[in-house]
N, C-alpha and C positions, 0 to 999 in steps of 0.2 A: 682545397680547403683543409688545415693544418686541425687548428681547431675553431670549435664549435663556440660559436660564442650566446651564450642564453639569454634571454628575459624572462621573467614570472611575471603574469599577470593573477594579485591574489595571493601578495605573501602573508596569508594568515597563517596558523600553528601550526598547520601541517607542514609546513616549508622552512618552519624552525630550527630543525633535527632529523626528522625522517627524511625528509626530500631535500633541502635547498643548499646544503652544504655538501653534497651529493654532485651538483654539478660545479662546484669547484674542486671537489679534490678527484675527480671523473679523468681521466687522461684524456688530452686531448679535450677538454670543455674547462671554460670558467664562466662565470656570469658575470654579466656586467650591465645587466638593469633590472628595476622592479618594478610595480606600481600595485598600488592599492587607492580607491576611491579618495581616500581618509589619506591627504596629504602629509598632517604629522607622520602615522606611524608607517609612510609609505618611507620618508626619510627616517625614521628611528630604526629599521627595518635596513636601509642600506648602511646607515651609520655605525650598527651593531655588524652589520655581516661585509663590511667592507664592499659592497657595490659601488661601483661610481658614479652608478646615473637614478635615477628617480623619479617615478610619474604618479601623476593619480588619475591619470584617462589611459585608458586601455588601445585608444587608435594611435597614441605617440608612441608608445615601447613601439606597435605593429611595426610605424612607420621608420623606427628607429635604422637606419644602414649600418648602426652597428650593432644589432639583435641579427642571427642569424638564424634564431629556433626559437620557440615559446615554448614555454610550460605553462599551464592552465591551471592554477589551483583553488576556481573558485567552485561555490554548489554546483551541483549541477544545474540548474537553470540558466547558466552563462553559457554554458560548453559549447553549446551551438553556435552562438552568436560569436564567440573569442572565436575559436579555432575554424570557423568558416572564413572570417575576415583574415587570419594568420594564411593558410594555407593558399588564398585567394591574392596577399602578398606577395607567394612566392618563400612562406618559412615553413619547413616541417613544423610538427605541432608534436607537444607530451601532453595530455589533461589526466587530468586525472578519474578517479574510478567514479562511481559508472561510468560510460561511456557519457551518454546522456540523460535524458530527463525519460524517454522512452525508443522504442524501439524506429518509430518515424524521423526521429531528431538524430540517431547513428546513421538512416540511413542518409541523410541532409550532407550528412560530415562525411561520410564513406565515398559520398559522388564527388563532392568537392574535394576532396583529396586524390581522386579521380584525375577531374580538370586540370586541377593545379599541377595533376605528377607530382606530388608531393606526397611522404609519407604520416601518417598518423600511427601515434603511440599511444597508450593507455596504463595506467600506474599499477596496474595488476601486477605488482613486483614480486610475488611469491615466488612467478614463477623462474625465480631466478636468486632466490634463495636459498644457503647452503642444506638447511633444513629440511625444504622439501624436494629438492633436489634427491638428496639421499634418501627420501618414502620413492621419487619414481625412480632410480636406481635398484633398490630393494624389489618393486615389481617387474619393473625387467629382466632383475634376475631371476623370478619363475620362483621367490622363496616363501611365496605362499600358494602356489602350483597359480593355476587357474583362477581369474577374480569373480566372482558370484554376485555378490552387490555390494553398497557401502551405504553407512546409518550416519547421519548427523545430526548431533543434537546441542541446542544451542541455547543456555538460559540467561537471562538479565535479567536484574533489579529496575524499577521504574526509579530514572533517573531524569531530569530538566535536560535537552538536550536541544533547544533552541530550533535551526533552522531543517536539522535533520528528522524532525519529526510531522515538518511543515508537506505537505506532499509538491506543493505548489513551488519551492522551490528546490526541494530533494528530486523527486520523484515518486516519491512516497514515506516508508517509516523507517525504524533501524532496520530491517529487513535486508531494504535495499542499501542501504550504507556498508553494511556487514556483510549479509549474508552475500553478496555479489562478490566477496574475499573468496569466500568456501567453494562457490559453486566456479568463479573463473579457474581453482587450484582443481577441483576435481575434473574441469575440461582438460586441462595440461594432463594431469594422471590419468584419467581414464579415457579422454577423447570426447566428443561432441556427444551433447546430449539430443536424441534424436525427437523423442514422443515425454511431454510433461502434462502432469495436471496439477491441481494445488487447491488449497482452500485458505482464506484469510480472515481473521476477524478482529475486533478491537473487546478484549477480557476486561482490561484497567480502566477503561474509560478515562485516562491522562488527557488524550488527546486526539485526533482526527483518524490519525492514522492505524492501518492494522499494527496490532502487537502480537500477535498469534499466528503466525503461518506454518502449517504444512506442505510440503510437494515429495511427487512421488514422481520418476522417471526411467528415459531408459533409455540406456545411452547405443551410439551407431555401433557399440562393439557388443553388443548383447547382453553389458550388465547393468543389472537393476539398483535404485536408489532410493532412499526416503531422507526427508530432513524434515526436522521440529524447529522451529522458533519461537520460544516464549521470551517477551520484554517486559512481561509483570509478574515474576517466579520472585523466587526467595532466595536465587544466589546468582551469582556470573560463574559462570562454563561456558565451556564449549568441546564438544570431543569428534572426531568423526573415525569409523570401523571399514576396514574396507575389508573383506573376506573371502578368502578362496576356497581352491580346494585341498587344500595344503596348510592352512594358519591365516593370520589376520594381520594388519598392522592398525595399530591405532594411535592417532596424534593430535595435537591440536592447533587449530587455524590460529587461534590469536594467543593463547595462554604460553607461556615459558616452562612447558613441560616436554620429557623426553619422546623422542617415538619408541613405540612398542612395540615387538615384535613376537608374537605367540603361536607355536607350533609345537606338533607332538615330541620334538625334542626339546620342550622347555620354552623359558623366554628369554629375549634380549634386549636390549634398552641404549640408544644412540641419543646423547645428549646433544646439540650442536648451536654455539648460540647464535644468535644474530647480530648483525653486524650493526654498531652503533648508528651511522647514517642509513637506515633498513632500503631505502630505496638506491642507496649507491649501485649495488650491482647489477641493476634493471637498466638504470640510468646508464650505466657503463655501455653496457648491449645499445641503448640506444644511439648515445655517441657514434660507439663506433658502427651499427646501420649509415647513419647518417653520411658518416666520412665512407662508405662504402669498403671498409675494415670486415664486416661480418653481418650477423644476422638480427631482430630481436625479436622475442617470442609473442612480446603483449602487442597486436596492433587490432586497429579499427578490424579488422574482418572477426580476429578471434573473440574482442568485450561486445561485438555485437551479439556473440552467440548468446554469454550470458547476460544480455539487456532481454531479450527472446525469451529464453528460463522463466527470468521475473515477471516480465509481461503477461505471459500466460498463469502464471502461477497467481497475479495479483487483480487478474482481470474482472472477475468477478465482484472481486470486493467494492472495484472502484467504478461501474457499472451496474452496482444494483440500483434497485429503485428505492 
């Protein structure tokens, strides 16, 4: 199979610039079909992005013999259903993050992947962005010595956010939507989290989902970590600080700011811009893996670890009396 022909289920906002064009621009890849339940919107997307085929029914896209692999860009409530259908149809799947609504659904998807002998990839694309590859390189080169702990602070002002704060569609609130990126990135940089504790509440009372979360965790490597996420704050910002025996590395998951390395020798900054189509580097590794020409570092196996961490942190909030 020389060229992977992709179909997208759910051609909404995330596919306009972040991901969709990446399937057209990656080597040995092309986008041949899109689906959205609103037929007029599916047709409009196909016309604007020069995609030859559009559908308003996901089953038709999955069954299209011209589609080799499926990208699922819907809200999480639909990930499991569409992924399992595509995997059973013998088609590799690339699904938006988080992998599913909860760990139980993730496990069903992984089992379907194993049964079908088809790969399952997840859009935790920061694992392949040059800026975070640089953080990984700095850590591996020992520039801050032995890593001791990591702290994350993420603040957000209240914004109306539609389905992202509807737990029945998203699996939680904005913590699930954005903290999943940071927690997966830390898994990539520092290894899997072994033990985790957490607290969550709703302080702003703007919606039912959690809007403040604190997590404490110990990585299997022995590194410790804490995170605070507050989405009823006075500003929008996020920062991660990895502290070692010889210095620290400070960087943002989302903001366009430089990596800052601080040691006894002083400070050094690295500003590495993101690509226009931010998912394209990861998409390229997905295409390569499907073709048997390389590996992708973001799979269902790695993604379920992040879902387990989030489920553990939020379990008291969603099971409270």
